[in-house]
N, C-alpha and C positions, 0 to 999 in steps of 0.2 A: 192713408199713407201706406206705401209698400214696406214690407219687413226689411228690404235691402234696396238702397238706391245705388245703382252703378253709374259712376260719373267720370267724365273727363274734365279736368280743371285747366282752363285756358287763362294764362295769367301774365301780368307784367310785374311779377314778384321782384322785390328789391328796391323799389322807389319808396313806397310807403310800407310800413310794417304789417299793415292789415292783410296783404296778400299772404304773407308767411303764416300769420295767425289762422287764416282761412284753410290753408293747406294742412296745417297741424291739426286743426279741429276735425277736418275730414278724416285724417289718418287715425285720430284718437276715438272716433265714433263707430261703434259696431254696426250702426244702422247704414253705414256707407261703405261702399267698395270703390276705391279709386283705381280706375283702369289705366290711367296715364295722366301726365302733366305735360302741357305744351306751353311754350313761352312765346311772347309776342312783344314787339315794340322796342326799338332801341337796342341795347346790348343784350340780345337774346342769349348769347353764350354765358354772360355773367349771371343772367337771370336763371339759367339752367343750373349753374353751379350752386346758387342759393337754394333752389328747389331740392337739389341733392343733399345739401347740408341739413335742411329740414327733415328730409326722409331719414337721414342717418340719426339725427337727434331723436326722432320718433321710433327708432329701431326697426325701420322698414327698408327692405332691400329688394322687393319684387316689383316696385312701381317704376316704369320707365319714364324718362324725361326726354321730350323732343323739341328741337329748335324750330321756331316759327318765323314769321315775316318781320323783319326789323323796321321797315318803313311803312308809312301810310299807303293804303291801297293804290292811289293814283300818283304817289310820289310827288305830291303837290304842296305839302305842308312841312314846316319845320318841326323837329322833334321837341316836345315840351318836357321840361324837367329833365333834360338829357344830361347824363354824366354823373348822376348821384346814385345809380344803381350799385348796390353793394358796398356803399361807403362805410368804412370802419369795420368791415367784416373780413375775416381770414378765410379764404376759400381754397379748396383743393382743386388745382388745375389738372391733376393727373387722372381724374375720373373719366371714364369713357362714356360717350353718349351714343344712342342708336343713330344709325345713318339715315333712317327714314325721316322724311320731313313731317313737321307737325300737321300740316294740312292733309297730307296723305294718311297719317294715322287717324285723324278725326273722321275722314270719309270712310276708311276701311272698317273702323270699329263700329260705326253706326250701321253701315250696310250689312255687316255680319251679324249684328244684334238688333234687328228692327224692333222699335218700340221699347227698348230696354235701356238705352244710354241717355242720361241727362248731361247736357253741356253746361257746365258752370263757367261763365265768362266773367272774369274779374279784371279785365284790362280793356284796351281798345279792341274793336271787333274785327280786326283785319284778318286773322286766321279763319274765323268762322265765315266771314263774307267770301273769302277765296274758296273755302270748301263748298259753300252753296253755289257759287258760280261754276266751279268745276263739276260738281255733282248735285244738281237741283233736287234729286230724289231724297236727299237726306232731310229736307224740310219736312217731308211726310213721315220719315222713318225715325227721326229723333224723338225721344220721349218728351223732352221739354228743353228749352234753353232758359236757364235761370241766370239772369244778367244783373250785375251791379253796374248801373249806368243810367244816365239821363236824369231829368228833373222836370216835374210838371208844375210845381208851386201851387198845387191844389190841396195839399194837406194843411193841418192846423198851423204849421210853422212856415207856410208859403212865403209870407212877406219877408222873412229873414233870409231867403235863399237866393243865390245868384241864378241867372237865367240859363246858364250853360254849365254842364257837368264835364269834368276832366276827360273821362274815358271816351265819351262821345266826341268831345272837342278834338281829341287826338286824331281821329279818323272818322269824321261825320259821313263821308261817302260809304265807308264800310258799314257803319251802323244803319244807314238807310237801306242797304241791301238786306241786312238781317231782319230789320223790322218789317220790311216788305215781302219777306220770303214766304209767308204763310205758316211758318213753324210756330208751334205753341210756345209762348214766352211769358215768363214772370219777370217783370221789370222792378228791380229794387233800386230806386234812384235816391237822390239827395233828400227827397221828401221823408223817407224813413231812415236812411243811413245817417243823416245829420241829427237824428234823435238819439243816436248811439254815441254820445260824447263821453270822453273820459280824460282825466287830468294827468299831468306828469306824476303827481303824488299817487294816484291810483295805479299808474304803470309801475312805480316803485313797489307798490303792495303786491302786484302780481309776481314780482321777482322773489318775494319772500318764501315761495315754495321751495326755492333752493335747487331746482333741477337745472341741468345744462340748457334744456329747451327754453325754460322760462327766462333764463339769463340772456340767451341769444335773441329771443323775441323782444324783450324789454330794451336791450341795447339798440335794436332797430327802431323801436318806438321813440327813444330819446334822440336818435340821429335825425329822424324825420321832423320831430318837433323843433329841434335846433335849426334845421334847414328852413322850416316854415316861420321861425322866430315867434314861437308861441308856446305856452305851457299846457296845451291840450291837443287832442286829436280825435278822430272818429274811427269806430270799428265798422267800417263800411262793408268790406269784403267778407268777413266771417258770417255776416247775416245771410249770405247765399247758402251757406252750409247749414246754419241753424234752422232756416225754414224747411230744409229737407228733413231734418230731425223732428221738428215741431212746427207744422204749418200754422198753428194757431197763434204764433208770435206776432203775426202781422194781420192787418186787414187790407184786402186787395179788391179792386173792382175791374171789370172788363172794360177796356178802352182801346180805341184805335190810336196808334202812335205813328207820327211821321217826323222825319228829321229835316229841319230847315237849314240849308247851308249854301254858301257861296264861296267866292275866292278868299275871303278874309279868314285869317288864322283864328279869329274869335267866334266863328260861326259854329253851328252844331246844336241849335236849340231843339229839344224834343217837345213836340206839340201833341197833347193828348186830348181826346174827346171821348165822352162816355158812349159806349156801344155794347149792349148786352150780348151781342153775337160775335164779339171780337175774339180772336185767337190769343190776344195779348191781355195779361192781367197786370195791373199797376198797383204796387203796394203804396198805401197812403198813411198808415199808422202802425206803430211798433210798440209792443210791450217791452220797454227797455229793461225793466227790472228782471223779468224772466229770461230775457236774452243774455244779459250779462251773468246771471246766475248759472245758466247753461254752459256758457263759455268758460267761466271760472272753474266750474265743477269738472269739466273735461280736461282742462289744460293746466290749471294752476293749483289744484287742491291735492 
C-alpha cells in the first residue's frame, strides 16, 4: 500500500447516503488525497451541491467538484430512482462550480499524473466510459479503477443476491466499455457490499457523536431507508475508500468480467470467470467488523 492514494471520486451522491459517507471517509483519512469529485447520472447539479456540503462539513475548501453526464451513455434507458437526489437536505445554490466538465477533468488529471491517480467510481460508469472513449490512453495511465458495481453471486452469500446491481443496471453499455478497456480494476460488487449491512438503530448510534457531519449523514441514511421502506441499509460505497486504507479488509481474486445487456431496462448482469492473468480483481469476502470499526473511528468517534 502506498503512503498516499491520490484519487478522483466519481459519484451519484445524493440518492443513497453511502456515497456521502464514502466522500467524508476519504476526506477524513490522511492516507488519501482527493484531487476532485465528479458527479454523474440524473440531477448532477444537485449532486454537486451535496458534495460541496460534505466538503464544508469536513472543513475542506480546496477540492473542486465537477458536473458530469446526466443521462446514460446511449440515451436509451430511463433514469432509475430519479428525483430523490438531495431529498430532505438544505443545499446552498449560490456556491460556484468549475466550468470544466467532469470528463475533461478526469482525462487531464490522469494524463498529467501517469500511474498516480486512482479513479474511485461509486455510481454508474458513464463519465469514466466517456473519458475512455475520448482518450483511450488513460486505460494504461490510470493507477487503478476501484469500482462499486456489479455482482457475481460467487461469494458465500451468493444465493441471497439479485443478479443485477444498480450502478451497472443504470448504464450497462458504459460499464461494458470500462470493463473492456484493459484498465486495472478492483470490482467491489454486491458480493461484498451486501455483507456491510447496518440497521436504523445503528445509524442512530452513529449520530451520537454529536457532530454536524454525523447528523447530516444519518439524516441521509434515514431518508433512504424510508424511501426503500426498510429499517436497514448497506455501506456499499465507503468500502471503496476503506480498501485503499486497508486492502486486507477484503479477499479478491482475478477474474474476467463482461457485461451482458440488451434493450431491456433490467439488463446489465456482470458475468465473471476466474482468470489468473486478468487485469480485473473481484472482491468476494469482507471482514465486516474491521471495516465498520475503521469507518466509525474515522467518522463518528
